[in-house]
FIDO-66482 format. One record per residue: residue number from 1; residue in one letter; x, y, z of N, C-alpha, C in turn. Coordinates in pm, whole numbers, m for minus. Last residue first. Layout:
% FIDO-66482
+-----+---------+--------+--------+--------+--------+--------+--------+--------+--------+--------+
: num : residuo :    n.x :    n.y :    n.z :   ca.x :   ca.y :   ca.z :    c.x :    c.y :    c.z :
+-----+---------+--------+--------+--------+--------+--------+--------+--------+--------+--------+
: NUM :       a :      X :      Y :      Z :      X :      Y :      Z :      X :      Y :      Z :
...
+-----+---------+--------+--------+--------+--------+--------+--------+--------+--------+--------+
//
This chain:
% FIDO-66482
+-----+---------+--------+--------+--------+--------+--------+--------+--------+--------+--------+
: num : residuo :    n.x :    n.y :    n.z :   ca.x :   ca.y :   ca.z :    c.x :    c.y :    c.z :
+-----+---------+--------+--------+--------+--------+--------+--------+--------+--------+--------+
: 103 :       x :  m3023 :  10406 :   9970 :  m2989 :  10546 :   9994 :  m2852 :  10558 :  10054 :
: 102 :       x :  m3095 :  10184 :   9701 :  m3040 :  10210 :   9834 :  m3008 :  10357 :   9849 :
: 101 :       x :  m3399 :  10160 :   9524 :  m3258 :  10196 :   9525 :  m3215 :  10225 :   9667 :
: 100 :       x :  m3607 :   9889 :   9505 :  m3587 :  10019 :   9571 :  m3438 :  10045 :   9574 :
:  99 :       x :  m3736 :   9733 :   9217 :  m3629 :   9740 :   9317 :  m3617 :   9881 :   9374 :
:  98 :       x :  m4095 :   9716 :   9216 :  m3970 :   9753 :   9153 :  m3860 :   9754 :   9258 :
:  97 :       x :  m4349 :   9681 :   9310 :  m4270 :   9563 :   9279 :  m4141 :   9593 :   9206 :
:  96 :       x :  m4489 :   9895 :   9400 :  m4507 :   9860 :   9260 :  m4420 :   9743 :   9215 :
:  95 :       x :  m4390 :   9916 :   9658 :  m4531 :   9883 :   9638 :  m4556 :   9834 :   9496 :
:  94 :       x :  m4129 :   9999 :   9601 :  m4151 :   9870 :   9665 :  m4296 :   9826 :   9641 :
:  93 :       x :  m4178 :  10255 :   9492 :  m4111 :  10151 :   9412 :  m4138 :  10012 :   9470 :
:  92 :       x :  m4292 :  10385 :   9713 :  m4371 :  10366 :   9591 :  m4310 :  10258 :   9503 :
:  91 :       x :  m4069 :  10385 :   9884 :  m4191 :  10311 :   9921 :  m4277 :  10285 :   9797 :
:  90 :       x :  m3899 :  10555 :   9743 :  m3857 :  10416 :   9766 :  m3979 :  10331 :   9802 :
:  89 :       x :  m4038 :  10799 :   9758 :  m4019 :  10732 :   9628 :  m3978 :  10585 :   9642 :
:  88 :       x :  m4021 :  10823 :  10050 :  m4149 :  10814 :   9979 :  m4132 :  10753 :   9840 :
:  87 :       x :  m3744 :  10838 :  10117 :  m3829 :  10730 :  10169 :  m3958 :  10714 :  10088 :
:  86 :       x :  m3635 :  11069 :  10001 :  m3589 :  10937 :   9956 :  m3685 :  10827 :  10000 :
:  85 :       x :  m3777 :  11275 :  10110 :  m3738 :  11288 :   9970 :  m3686 :  11155 :   9915 :
:  84 :       x :  m3798 :  11225 :  10378 :  m3913 :  11191 :  10294 :  m3876 :  11196 :  10146 :
:  83 :       x :  m3575 :  11332 :  10492 :  m3577 :  11187 :  10474 :  m3692 :  11144 :  10384 :
:  82 :       x :  m3632 :  11601 :  10533 :  m3562 :  11563 :  10411 :  m3557 :  11412 :  10388 :
:  81 :       x :  m3915 :  11733 :  10633 :  m3826 :  11626 :  10677 :  m3759 :  11572 :  10552 :
:  80 :       x :  m3945 :  12086 :  10609 :  m3971 :  11954 :  10555 :  m3871 :  11856 :  10616 :
:  79 :       x :  m4036 :  12291 :  10890 :  m3948 :  12257 :  10778 :  m3981 :  12116 :  10733 :
:  78 :       x :  m4159 :  12558 :  11080 :  m4190 :  12432 :  11013 :  m4091 :  12412 :  10899 :
:  77 :       x :  m4180 :  12715 :  11394 :  m4113 :  12705 :  11264 :  m4135 :  12565 :  11209 :
:  76 :       x :  m4404 :  12901 :  11580 :  m4360 :  12766 :  11545 :  m4299 :  12770 :  11407 :
:  75 :       x :  m4364 :  13163 :  11826 :  m4400 :  13109 :  11695 :  m4349 :  12967 :  11678 :
:  74 :       x :  m4268 :  13253 :  12061 :  m4413 :  13233 :  12053 :  m4457 :  13176 :  11919 :
:  73 :       x :  m3968 :  13088 :  12035 :  m4041 :  13188 :  12113 :  m4189 :  13157 :  12107 :
:  72 :       x :  m4006 :  12855 :  11842 :  m3914 :  12968 :  11834 :  m3981 :  13085 :  11903 :
:  71 :       x :  m4034 :  12505 :  11826 :  m4077 :  12630 :  11887 :  m3966 :  12733 :  11873 :
:  70 :       x :  m4055 :  12321 :  11526 :  m3978 :  12359 :  11644 :  m4029 :  12493 :  11694 :
:  69 :       x :  m4137 :  12035 :  11326 :  m4170 :  12166 :  11384 :  m4079 :  12192 :  11503 :
:  68 :       x :  m4124 :  11876 :  11014 :  m4070 :  11885 :  11150 :  m4099 :  12025 :  11200 :
:  67 :       x :  m4323 :  11673 :  10798 :  m4267 :  11801 :  10839 :  m4217 :  11790 :  10983 :
:  66 :       x :  m4369 :  11405 :  10787 :  m4338 :  11472 :  10661 :  m4280 :  11610 :  10688 :
:  65 :       x :  m4445 :  11253 :  11011 :  m4307 :  11302 :  10999 :  m4270 :  11353 :  10861 :
:  64 :       x :  m4699 :  11205 :  11072 :  m4637 :  11108 :  10980 :  m4494 :  11148 :  10946 :
:  63 :       x :  m4740 :  11426 :  11234 :  m4762 :  11292 :  11290 :  m4698 :  11185 :  11203 :
:  62 :       x :  m4704 :  11635 :  11053 :  m4603 :  11612 :  11156 :  m4617 :  11474 :  11218 :
:  61 :       x :  m4941 :  11619 :  10904 :  m4812 :  11601 :  10837 :  m4700 :  11571 :  10938 :
:  60 :       x :  m5123 :  11680 :  11110 :  m5129 :  11550 :  11043 :  m4997 :  11521 :  10973 :
:  59 :       x :  m5039 :  11942 :  11170 :  m5040 :  11839 :  11274 :  m5040 :  11700 :  11211 :
:  58 :       x :  m5087 :  12071 :  10929 :  m4949 :  12057 :  10976 :  m4938 :  11950 :  11084 :
:  57 :       x :  m5367 :  12064 :  10933 :  m5293 :  11991 :  10829 :  m5147 :  11972 :  10868 :
:  56 :       x :  m5411 :  12232 :  11155 :  m5457 :  12093 :  11157 :  m5382 :  12009 :  11052 :
:  55 :       x :  m5300 :  12473 :  11060 :  m5245 :  12408 :  11180 :  m5286 :  12262 :  11188 :
:  54 :       x :  m5471 :  12529 :  10846 :  m5329 :  12502 :  10821 :  m5268 :  12430 :  10941 :
:  53 :       x :  m5710 :  12574 :  10991 :  m5703 :  12470 :  10889 :  m5558 :  12431 :  10863 :
:  52 :       x :  m5640 :  12791 :  11153 :  m5679 :  12666 :  11216 :  m5672 :  12549 :  11117 :
:  51 :       x :  m5586 :  12988 :  10964 :  m5478 :  12941 :  11051 :  m5514 :  12808 :  11114 :
:  50 :       x :  m5736 :  12925 :  10641 :  m5737 :  12978 :  10777 :  m5623 :  12919 :  10859 :
:  49 :       x :  m5553 :  12972 :  10334 :  m5647 :  12898 :  10418 :  m5640 :  12958 :  10558 :
:  48 :       x :  m5352 :  13037 :  10142 :  m5479 :  13108 :  10151 :  m5588 :  13025 :  10218 :
:  47 :       x :  m5098 :  12948 :  10125 :  m5202 :  12856 :  10078 :  m5342 :  12916 :  10086 :
:  46 :       x :  m4944 :  13166 :  10218 :  m4910 :  13100 :  10091 :  m5021 :  13012 :  10037 :
:  45 :       x :  m5054 :  13233 :  10468 :  m5057 :  13330 :  10358 :  m5035 :  13262 :  10223 :
:  44 :       x :  m4992 :  12995 :  10608 :  m5131 :  13040 :  10594 :  m5143 :  13136 :  10475 :
:  43 :       x :  m4714 :  13011 :  10604 :  m4779 :  12902 :  10531 :  m4926 :  12937 :  10507 :
:  42 :       x :  m4673 :  13231 :  10767 :  m4625 :  13235 :  10628 :  m4693 :  13127 :  10544 :
:  41 :       x :  m4782 :  13131 :  11008 :  m4842 :  13247 :  10940 :  m4799 :  13258 :  10795 :
:  40 :       x :  m4598 :  12935 :  11075 :  m4734 :  12895 :  11039 :  m4803 :  13008 :  10964 :
:  39 :       x :  m4281 :  13007 :  10923 :  m4376 :  13017 :  11033 :  m4513 :  12970 :  10983 :
:  38 :       x :  m4037 :  12787 :  10777 :  m4143 :  12887 :  10768 :  m4224 :  12892 :  10896 :
:  37 :       x :  m3689 :  12738 :  10715 :  m3810 :  12705 :  10791 :  m3910 :  12820 :  10784 :
:  36 :       x :  m3599 :  12805 :  10367 :  m3575 :  12813 :  10512 :  m3700 :  12765 :  10584 :
:  35 :       x :  m3679 :  12792 :  10113 :  m3534 :  12790 :  10134 :  m3497 :  12792 :  10282 :
:  34 :       x :  m3953 :  12582 :  10029 :  m3899 :  12701 :  10096 :  m3750 :  12684 :  10120 :
:  33 :       x :  m4056 :  12350 :   9937 :  m3986 :  12434 :   9841 :  m3930 :  12562 :   9901 :
:  32 :       x :  m4182 :  12233 :  10157 :  m4071 :  12163 :  10092 :  m3991 :  12251 :   9997 :
:  31 :       x :  m4387 :  12416 :  10218 :  m4279 :  12393 :  10314 :  m4157 :  12331 :  10245 :
:  30 :       x :  m4542 :  12395 :   9985 :  m4491 :  12526 :  10029 :  m4373 :  12508 :  10123 :
:  29 :       x :  m4601 :  12118 :   9990 :  m4525 :  12176 :   9880 :  m4464 :  12311 :   9919 :
:  28 :       x :  m4758 :  12099 :  10221 :  m4630 :  12029 :  10214 :  m4543 :  12087 :  10104 :
:  27 :       x :  m4978 :  12254 :  10137 :  m4900 :  12293 :  10255 :  m4762 :  12228 :  10250 :
:  26 :       x :  m5066 :  12096 :   9921 :  m5021 :  12234 :   9899 :  m4936 :  12283 :  10015 :
:  25 :       x :  m5137 :  11863 :  10058 :  m5030 :  11858 :   9958 :  m4977 :  11997 :   9928 :
:  24 :       x :  m5348 :  11965 :  10208 :  m5229 :  11914 :  10277 :  m5111 :  11904 :  10181 :
:  23 :       x :  m5528 :  12023 :  10007 :  m5472 :  12132 :  10087 :  m5347 :  12086 :  10158 :
:  22 :       x :  m5580 :  11758 :   9909 :  m5521 :  11862 :   9825 :  m5459 :  11976 :   9904 :
:  21 :       x :  m5498 :  11457 :  10052 :  m5576 :  11578 :  10071 :  m5506 :  11690 :   9994 :
:  20 :       x :  m5340 :  11225 :  10108 :  m5462 :  11219 :  10028 :  m5555 :  11338 :  10051 :
:  19 :       x :  m5123 :  11199 :  10272 :  m5108 :  11282 :  10152 :  m5234 :  11292 :  10067 :
:  18 :       x :  m5213 :  11023 :  10464 :  m5172 :  11157 :  10505 :  m5168 :  11250 :  10384 :
:  17 :       x :  m5240 :  10795 :  10310 :  m5361 :  10857 :  10369 :  m5330 :  11001 :  10407 :
:  16 :       x :  m4968 :  10746 :  10263 :  m5052 :  10786 :  10151 :  m5185 :  10844 :  10199 :
:  15 :       x :  m4882 :  10679 :  10525 :  m4820 :  10790 :  10450 :  m4913 :  10840 :  10340 :
:  14 :       x :  m5042 :  10458 :  10578 :  m5054 :  10577 :  10661 :  m4994 :  10699 :  10590 :
:  13 :       x :  m4940 :  10281 :  10387 :  m5080 :  10323 :  10378 :  m5103 :  10450 :  10461 :
:  12 :       x :  m4684 :  10240 :  10488 :  m4700 :  10310 :  10361 :  m4843 :  10360 :  10344 :
:  11 :       x :  m4753 :  10099 :  10725 :  m4677 :  10225 :  10731 :  m4698 :  10305 :  10603 :
:  10 :       x :  m4883 :   9873 :  10620 :  m4955 :   9965 :  10709 :  m4885 :  10100 :  10717 :
:   9 :       x :  m4672 :   9759 :  10472 :  m4796 :   9799 :  10405 :  m4874 :   9898 :  10490 :
:   8 :       x :  m4489 :   9697 :  10673 :  m4454 :   9798 :  10573 :  m4580 :   9849 :  10503 :
:   7 :       x :  m4641 :   9499 :  10811 :  m4594 :   9620 :  10880 :  m4560 :   9731 :  10780 :
:   6 :       x :  m4679 :   9302 :  10617 :  m4794 :   9370 :  10675 :  m4752 :   9502 :  10739 :
:   5 :       x :  m4442 :   9332 :  10344 :  m4484 :   9283 :  10475 :  m4606 :   9361 :  10523 :
:   4 :       x :  m4447 :   9249 :  10004 :  m4460 :   9357 :  10102 :  m4509 :   9300 :  10235 :
:   3 :       x :  m4235 :   8982 :   9896 :  m4365 :   9048 :   9906 :  m4362 :   9154 :  10018 :
:   2 :       x :  m3914 :   9028 :   9740 :  m3995 :   8983 :   9853 :  m4131 :   9053 :   9852 :
:   1 :       x :  m3813 :   8938 :   9417 :  m3851 :   9040 :   9511 :  m3937 :   8983 :   9621 :
+-----+---------+--------+--------+--------+--------+--------+--------+--------+--------+--------+
//
């Protein structure tokens, strides 16, 4: 197995820093398990946090591309980035020195 490159290590570290917050994990879970894109208000209700708190967490998740957002009139719709379902487990395997399965 090849050693982890500096570039990959920095990228993976950014992902894990992004996920290193309980509220952010709850927000991501709500979005990931929804059957459709959610509004910010729906996420606020589901995690019982203020709108400003949820919006900040969504901003961080969007910066690392765990969630995707789109404007829908005056509201914002949020959905999970399905690429994370394969990229994150693959990154963990690489970090742990295990073969990463091809997607």
